C-alpha positions, 0 to 999 in steps of 0.5 A: 522447491528452491527459494526463487521458484515461481509461486502461482506462476509469477517470477520473484521480480513480478511478485516484488513488483505486485507487492510494492504496488499493494504497499503503495496503495495501502500507504496512500489510504493510511495517509488519507485517513490520517490527514482526515483525522488530523483535520477533524482534530484541528477543526478544519472542514473538508471541501 
């Protein structure tokens, strides 16, 4: 198999796009959790 052959029927471009979507979602979740922890440390109540 060559380096850029389809995996699971997806092209390299499609795999990269899907991976970026997952990374963006994970970053959002991590940022929300970090904000929640920092607000708790600072004594800021969430609405």
